C-alpha positions as a Markdown table, in Angstrom:
| # | Residue | x | y | z |
|---|---|---|---|---|
| 1 | Met | -0.1 | -0.1 | 0.1 |
| 2 | Ala | 2.8 | 2.1 | 0.8 |
| 3 | Gly | 4.4 | 1.9 | -2.4 |
| 4 | Asn | 1.2 | 2.5 | -4.1 |
| 5 | Lys | 0.8 | 5.6 | -2.4 |
| 6 | Arg | 4.3 | 6.8 | -3.2 |
| 7 | Glu | 3.5 | 5.7 | -7.0 |
| 8 | Ile | 0.3 | 8.2 | -7.2 |
| 9 | Arg | 2.0 | 11.0 | -5.2 |
| 10 | Asn | 4.9 | 10.7 | -7.8 |
| 11 | Arg | 2.4 | 10.8 | -10.7 |
| 12 | Ile | 0.6 | 13.7 | -8.9 |
| 13 | Lys | 3.7 | 15.7 | -8.9 |
| 14 | Ser | 4.6 | 15.1 | -12.7 |
| 15 | Val | 1.1 | 16.1 | -13.8 |
| 16 | Lys | 1.2 | 19.2 | -11.9 |
| 17 | Asn | 4.7 | 19.9 | -13.3 |
| 18 | Thr | 3.3 | 19.6 | -17.0 |
| 19 | Gln | 0.5 | 21.4 | -16.0 |
| 20 | Gln | 2.8 | 24.4 | -15.4 |
| 21 | Ile | 4.7 | 24.0 | -18.4 |
| 22 | Thr | 1.5 | 24.0 | -20.6 |
| 23 | Lys | 0.1 | 26.9 | -18.6 |
| 24 | Ala | 3.3 | 29.0 | -19.4 |
| 25 | Met | 3.4 | 27.8 | -23.1 |
| 26 | Gln | -0.2 | 28.8 | -23.3 |
| 27 | Met | 0.4 | 32.4 | -21.9 |
| 28 | Val | 3.3 | 33.0 | -24.3 |
| 29 | Ala | 1.2 | 31.9 | -27.3 |
| 30 | Ala | -1.4 | 34.1 | -26.2 |
| 31 | Ala | 1.1 | 37.0 | -26.2 |
| 32 | Lys | 2.6 | 36.3 | -29.5 |
| 33 | Val | -1.1 | 35.6 | -31.0 |
| 34 | Arg | -2.0 | 39.2 | -30.3 |
| 35 | Arg | 1.1 | 40.5 | -31.9 |
| 36 | Ala | 0.6 | 38.1 | -35.2 |
| 37 | Gln | -2.9 | 39.2 | -35.2 |
| 38 | Glu | -2.1 | 42.8 | -35.5 |
| 39 | Arg | 0.5 | 42.3 | -38.0 |
| 40 | Val | -2.0 | 40.3 | -40.3 |
| 41 | Val | -4.5 | 43.2 | -39.8 |
| 42 | Ala | -2.1 | 45.6 | -40.4 |
| 43 | Ala | -0.8 | 44.3 | -43.7 |
| 44 | Lys | -4.1 | 43.7 | -45.4 |
| 45 | Pro | -4.6 | 47.2 | -46.3 |
| 46 | Phe | -1.3 | 47.1 | -47.9 |
| 47 | Thr | -2.4 | 43.8 | -50.0 |
| 48 | Gln | -5.6 | 45.3 | -50.9 |
| 49 | Ala | -3.6 | 48.4 | -52.3 |
| 50 | Ile | -1.1 | 46.6 | -54.3 |
| 51 | Ala | -4.1 | 44.5 | -55.9 |
| 52 | Glu | -5.9 | 47.7 | -56.6 |
| 53 | Val | -2.8 | 49.2 | -58.1 |
| 54 | Phe | -2.2 | 45.8 | -60.1 |
| 55 | Arg | -5.5 | 45.9 | -61.4 |
| 56 | Gln | -5.4 | 49.7 | -62.4 |
| 57 | Val | -2.3 | 49.1 | -64.3 |
| 58 | Ala | -3.5 | 46.1 | -66.0 |
| 59 | Ser | -6.5 | 48.1 | -67.1 |
| 60 | Gln | -4.2 | 50.0 | -69.4 |
| 61 | Phe | -3.9 | 47.0 | -72.0 |
| 62 | Pro | -6.6 | 45.3 | -73.8 |
| 63 | Lys | -7.0 | 41.8 | -72.8 |
| 64 | Gly | -4.4 | 39.6 | -74.2 |
| 65 | Glu | -2.2 | 42.7 | -75.3 |
| 66 | Phe | 0.3 | 42.4 | -72.3 |
| 67 | Arg | 2.4 | 39.1 | -72.2 |
| 68 | Ser | 4.7 | 38.3 | -69.6 |
| 69 | Pro | 6.0 | 34.7 | -68.5 |
| 70 | Leu | 4.3 | 34.9 | -65.0 |
| 71 | Leu | 0.9 | 35.9 | -66.8 |
| 72 | Glu | 1.0 | 32.8 | -69.5 |
| 73 | Ser | -1.6 | 30.2 | -69.1 |
| 74 | Arg | -0.9 | 27.2 | -70.6 |
| 75 | Pro | -2.3 | 23.6 | -70.4 |
| 76 | Val | -1.7 | 21.8 | -66.9 |
| 77 | Lys | 0.5 | 18.9 | -67.2 |
| 78 | Arg | 2.7 | 19.5 | -64.0 |
| 79 | Val | 1.8 | 21.2 | -60.9 |
| 80 | Ala | 3.6 | 22.7 | -58.1 |
| 81 | Leu | 2.1 | 22.9 | -54.6 |
| 82 | Val | 3.3 | 25.2 | -51.9 |
| 83 | Val | 2.6 | 23.9 | -48.6 |
| 84 | Val | 3.0 | 25.9 | -45.2 |
| 85 | Thr | 3.4 | 24.1 | -41.8 |
| 86 | Ser | 5.2 | 25.3 | -38.8 |
| 87 | Asp | 8.6 | 24.5 | -37.5 |
| 88 | Arg | 7.3 | 23.4 | -34.1 |
| 89 | Gly | 4.8 | 21.1 | -32.8 |
| 90 | Leu | 2.2 | 21.2 | -29.9 |
| 91 | Cys | -0.3 | 23.5 | -31.9 |
| 92 | Gly | -3.3 | 20.8 | -32.1 |
| 93 | Gly | -4.3 | 19.7 | -35.3 |
| 94 | Tyr | -2.7 | 22.6 | -37.2 |
| 95 | Asn | -0.2 | 20.9 | -39.1 |
| 96 | Ala | -2.3 | 17.7 | -39.5 |
| 97 | Asn | -5.0 | 19.8 | -41.2 |
| 98 | Val | -3.0 | 21.5 | -43.8 |
| 99 | Ile | -1.1 | 18.5 | -44.7 |
| 100 | Arg | -4.2 | 16.6 | -45.0 |
| 101 | Ser | -5.4 | 19.2 | -47.3 |
| 102 | Ala | -2.5 | 19.0 | -49.6 |
| 103 | Val | -2.4 | 15.2 | -49.6 |
| 104 | Ala | -6.0 | 15.5 | -50.9 |
| 105 | Arg | -4.8 | 18.1 | -53.4 |
| 106 | His | -2.1 | 16.1 | -54.4 |
| 107 | Arg | -4.5 | 13.2 | -54.8 |
| 108 | Tyr | -6.7 | 15.2 | -57.0 |
| 109 | Trp | -4.2 | 16.4 | -59.5 |
| 110 | Lys | -2.8 | 12.6 | -59.7 |
| 111 | Asp | -6.4 | 11.5 | -60.5 |
| 112 | Gln | -6.6 | 14.3 | -63.1 |
| 113 | Gly | -3.6 | 12.8 | -64.6 |
| 114 | Val | -1.2 | 15.8 | -63.5 |
| 115 | Glu | 2.2 | 15.2 | -62.3 |
| 116 | Pro | 2.4 | 17.1 | -58.9 |
| 117 | Ser | 5.5 | 18.3 | -57.0 |
| 118 | Leu | 5.9 | 19.9 | -53.9 |
| 119 | Ile | 7.6 | 23.1 | -52.2 |
| 120 | Val | 7.3 | 22.5 | -48.5 |
| 121 | Val | 7.4 | 25.4 | -45.9 |
| 122 | Gly | 8.1 | 24.3 | -42.3 |
| 123 | Thr | 10.1 | 21.6 | -40.4 |
| 124 | Lys | 6.8 | 19.6 | -39.8 |
| 125 | Gly | 5.9 | 19.6 | -43.3 |
| 126 | Val | 9.6 | 18.6 | -44.3 |
| 127 | Ser | 9.4 | 15.7 | -42.1 |
| 128 | Phe | 6.2 | 14.4 | -43.0 |
| 129 | Phe | 6.9 | 14.7 | -46.7 |
| 130 | Arg | 10.6 | 13.3 | -46.4 |
| 131 | His | 9.6 | 9.6 | -45.9 |
| 132 | Ser | 7.1 | 9.3 | -48.4 |
| 133 | Ser | 6.7 | 9.2 | -52.4 |
| 134 | Phe | 6.0 | 12.8 | -53.0 |
| 135 | Asn | 8.4 | 14.6 | -55.1 |
| 136 | Val | 9.6 | 17.4 | -53.1 |
| 137 | Val | 11.4 | 20.2 | -55.1 |
| 138 | Gly | 12.1 | 22.8 | -52.3 |
| 139 | Arg | 12.2 | 22.9 | -48.6 |
| 140 | Tyr | 12.1 | 25.9 | -46.3 |
| 141 | Ser | 12.6 | 25.7 | -42.6 |
| 142 | Gln | 13.7 | 27.4 | -39.4 |
| 143 | Leu | 11.7 | 30.7 | -40.7 |
| 144 | Pro | 11.0 | 33.4 | -38.2 |
| 145 | Gln | 7.8 | 32.7 | -36.2 |
| 146 | Ile | 6.7 | 36.0 | -37.5 |
| 147 | Pro | 7.7 | 35.9 | -41.3 |
| 148 | Thr | 9.4 | 38.9 | -43.4 |
| 149 | Phe | 9.1 | 39.9 | -47.0 |
| 150 | Thr | 12.3 | 38.0 | -47.2 |
| 151 | Glu | 10.8 | 34.5 | -46.8 |
| 152 | Ala | 7.9 | 35.5 | -49.1 |
| 153 | Lys | 10.6 | 36.6 | -51.8 |
| 154 | Ala | 12.6 | 33.5 | -51.7 |
| 155 | Ile | 9.4 | 31.4 | -52.0 |
| 156 | Val | 8.1 | 33.6 | -54.9 |
| 157 | Glu | 11.3 | 33.4 | -56.8 |
| 158 | Asp | 11.4 | 29.6 | -56.4 |
| 159 | Ala | 8.2 | 28.9 | -57.7 |
| 160 | Ala | 8.4 | 31.8 | -60.5 |
| 161 | Arg | 11.9 | 30.0 | -61.5 |
| 162 | Leu | 9.9 | 26.5 | -62.0 |
| 163 | Tyr | 7.0 | 28.3 | -63.8 |
| 164 | Ser | 9.0 | 30.4 | -66.1 |
| 165 | Glu | 11.6 | 27.4 | -67.2 |
| 166 | Gly | 8.3 | 25.4 | -67.6 |
| 167 | Gln | 8.8 | 22.8 | -65.3 |
| 168 | Val | 5.5 | 23.3 | -63.8 |
| 169 | Asp | 2.2 | 24.7 | -65.4 |
| 170 | Leu | 0.8 | 25.8 | -62.4 |
| 171 | Val | 1.6 | 26.9 | -58.8 |
| 172 | Glu | -0.9 | 26.4 | -55.9 |
| 173 | Phe | -0.2 | 28.1 | -52.3 |
| 174 | Ile | -1.7 | 25.9 | -49.5 |
| 175 | Tyr | -1.9 | 27.7 | -46.3 |
| 176 | Thr | -4.0 | 28.0 | -43.1 |
| 177 | Asp | -6.4 | 30.9 | -43.1 |
| 178 | Phe | -6.8 | 33.1 | -40.0 |
| 179 | Arg | -10.5 | 34.0 | -39.6 |
| 180 | Ser | -10.8 | 34.1 | -35.9 |
| 181 | Met | -8.9 | 32.5 | -33.0 |
| 182 | Ile | -11.3 | 29.4 | -33.4 |
| 183 | Ser | -11.9 | 29.2 | -37.0 |
| 184 | Leu | -8.5 | 28.2 | -38.8 |
| 185 | Val | -9.5 | 27.1 | -42.1 |
| 186 | Pro | -7.0 | 25.3 | -44.6 |
| 187 | Thr | -7.1 | 27.3 | -47.9 |
| 188 | Thr | -5.8 | 26.9 | -51.4 |
| 189 | Leu | -5.0 | 29.7 | -53.8 |
| 190 | Thr | -3.7 | 29.7 | -57.4 |
| 191 | Leu | -0.2 | 31.7 | -57.3 |
| 192 | Leu | 0.9 | 31.1 | -61.2 |
| 193 | Pro | 0.0 | 31.9 | -63.5 |
| 194 | Ala | -0.9 | 35.5 | -62.0 |
| 195 | Val | -4.8 | 36.2 | -62.6 |
| 196 | Leu | -4.6 | 39.2 | -64.8 |
| 197 | Pro | -7.6 | 41.5 | -63.7 |
| 198 | Glu | -9.9 | 42.3 | -66.2 |
| 199 | Ala | -10.8 | 45.7 | -67.5 |
| 200 | His | -13.7 | 47.5 | -65.7 |
| 201 | Pro | -16.0 | 50.3 | -67.1 |
| 202 | Gly | -14.1 | 52.9 | -65.0 |
| 203 | Asp | -10.8 | 52.2 | -66.9 |
| 204 | Tyr | -10.8 | 55.7 | -68.9 |
| 205 | Gln | -11.0 | 57.5 | -65.7 |
| 206 | Ala | -8.2 | 55.3 | -64.3 |
| 207 | Arg | -6.2 | 55.8 | -67.2 |
| 208 | Ser | -6.4 | 59.5 | -66.9 |
| 209 | Gln | -5.6 | 59.4 | -63.0 |
| 210 | Tyr | -1.8 | 57.8 | -64.0 |
| 211 | Val | 1.4 | 59.0 | -65.7 |
| 212 | Phe | 3.7 | 56.3 | -66.0 |
| 213 | Glu | 7.5 | 56.3 | -66.4 |
| 214 | Pro | 8.9 | 54.8 | -68.5 |
| 215 | Asp | 5.7 | 53.3 | -69.6 |
| 216 | Ala | 2.9 | 51.2 | -68.4 |
| 217 | Ala | 4.5 | 47.6 | -69.5 |
| 218 | Thr | 7.6 | 48.2 | -67.7 |
| 219 | Val | 5.8 | 49.2 | -64.5 |
| 220 | Leu | 3.5 | 46.2 | -64.7 |
| 221 | Glu | 6.5 | 43.7 | -65.3 |
| 222 | Arg | 8.1 | 45.1 | -62.4 |
| 223 | Leu | 4.9 | 45.1 | -60.5 |
| 224 | Ile | 4.0 | 41.2 | -60.7 |
| 225 | Pro | 6.5 | 40.0 | -58.8 |
| 226 | Lys | 5.8 | 42.6 | -56.1 |
| 227 | Tyr | 2.2 | 41.6 | -56.2 |
| 228 | Leu | 2.8 | 38.0 | -55.8 |
| 229 | Glu | 5.2 | 38.4 | -52.9 |
| 230 | Thr | 2.6 | 40.6 | -51.1 |
| 231 | Val | 0.0 | 37.8 | -51.5 |
| 232 | Val | 2.6 | 35.0 | -50.2 |
| 233 | Tyr | 3.2 | 37.4 | -47.2 |
| 234 | Gln | 0.0 | 37.9 | -46.2 |
| 235 | Ala | -0.9 | 34.1 | -46.6 |
| 236 | Leu | 2.5 | 33.5 | -44.2 |
| 237 | Leu | 1.1 | 35.8 | -41.9 |
| 238 | Glu | -2.1 | 34.3 | -41.8 |
| 239 | Ser | -0.6 | 30.7 | -41.2 |
| 240 | Ala | 1.8 | 32.2 | -38.6 |
| 241 | Ala | -1.2 | 33.6 | -36.7 |
| 242 | Ser | -3.2 | 30.4 | -37.1 |
| 243 | Glu | -0.4 | 28.4 | -35.6 |
| 244 | Leu | 0.0 | 30.5 | -32.4 |
| 245 | Ala | -3.7 | 30.6 | -31.9 |
| 246 | Ala | -3.8 | 26.4 | -32.2 |
| 247 | Lys | -0.7 | 26.3 | -30.0 |
| 248 | Met | -2.9 | 28.2 | -27.4 |
| 249 | Thr | -6.0 | 26.6 | -27.6 |
| 250 | Ala | -4.1 | 23.1 | -27.4 |
| 251 | Met | -2.0 | 24.5 | -24.4 |
| 252 | Ser | -5.3 | 25.6 | -22.8 |
| 253 | Ala | -6.9 | 22.2 | -23.3 |
| 254 | Ala | -3.8 | 20.6 | -21.9 |
| 255 | Ser | -3.7 | 22.6 | -19.0 |
| 256 | Lys | -7.5 | 21.8 | -18.2 |
| 257 | Asn | -6.8 | 18.2 | -18.6 |
| 258 | Ala | -3.8 | 18.3 | -16.6 |
| 259 | Lys | -5.8 | 19.9 | -13.8 |
| 260 | Glu | -8.6 | 17.4 | -13.9 |
| 261 | Leu | -6.1 | 14.3 | -13.8 |
| 262 | Ala | -4.2 | 15.9 | -11.0 |
| 263 | Ala | -7.7 | 16.4 | -9.0 |
| 264 | Ala | -8.6 | 12.8 | -9.9 |
| 265 | Leu | -5.2 | 11.2 | -8.7 |
| 266 | Thr | -5.5 | 13.5 | -5.5 |
| 267 | Leu | -9.0 | 11.9 | -4.8 |
| 268 | Val | -7.3 | 8.2 | -5.2 |
| 269 | Tyr | -4.4 | 9.2 | -3.1 |
| 270 | Asn | -6.8 | 10.5 | -0.6 |
| 271 | Lys | -8.8 | 7.3 | -0.5 |
| 272 | Ala | -5.6 | 5.0 | -0.4 |
| 273 | Arg | -4.4 | 7.1 | 2.6 |
| 274 | Gln | -7.5 | 6.9 | 4.2 |
| 275 | Ala | -7.8 | 3.2 | 3.6 |
| 276 | Ala | -4.2 | 2.8 | 5.0 |
| 277 | Ile | -5.4 | 4.5 | 8.2 |
| 278 | Thr | -8.2 | 2.5 | 8.7 |
| 279 | Gln | -6.3 | -0.6 | 8.1 |
| 280 | Glu | -3.7 | 0.4 | 10.9 |
| 281 | Ile | -6.4 | 1.2 | 13.3 |
| 282 | Leu | -8.0 | -2.1 | 12.7 |
| 283 | Glu | -4.8 | -3.9 | 13.3 |
| 284 | Val | -4.4 | -1.8 | 16.5 |
| 285 | Val | -7.8 | -2.4 | 17.9 |
| 286 | Ser | -7.6 | -6.3 | 16.9 |
| 287 | Gly | -4.2 | -6.3 | 18.5 |
| 288 | Ala | -5.8 | -4.8 | 22.1 |
| 289 | Asn | -8.7 | -7.1 | 22.0 |
| 290 | Ala | -6.5 | -10.2 | 21.5 |
| 291 | Ile | -4.6 | -9.2 | 24.5 |
């Protein structure tokens, strides 16, 4: 009985230590997710503005007149999937959900007779796809927890090189869209070919508001990579905020479960201790009666 009580006491201590760790991780994630959420919100106006500039500049050209390797649409025979995961674990189903979406998309293209390849962002994704039959052509890991334009530019350059050289005919970006603290949605968007916005009725007014130097074609040629980098940067921010929100939720649940387990073990320990005391009293009484 003494050994059993000692084992329960050690387990209670272990559970409480774990609870302290998960509680601390929850607090750290909560502080970081607020900053990440602020960056997501702060970046959206810039993303919307550069998309509007892209639309306005593109409206200078009749449909099909402007040509660029990054706008060229061709029959899809090979696809590159850019999959964004995290470098660290303990974030609930965040990585599992985005990997599941990537695998489903990979299977979809396989069924269409298209050869898919992967560009994986994040150590968790790299580890998952390393020991499989997936064709991984690019890997990015150990990125800053709050991504910067540097990472977005590197990913876009890698994807643009594959597309411009004709190694792939379509590039899709799979990430987690941060909609709220409890709504984290794996999302797939088409990165390349870049979608050239169609002209709108107000194009004449738009043309009258801009003076291009040296010319609109040069500006648009420079603008397309910047637009793609901004889209990827926004998606990376959304993924980072989603990871931290998932981690905060997971650690909150872990802390709650540890607290409940410690309470249950304490109850078991108290019952065992009470049973031992009762047994000792019975032995004393029995001995006294025998005398």
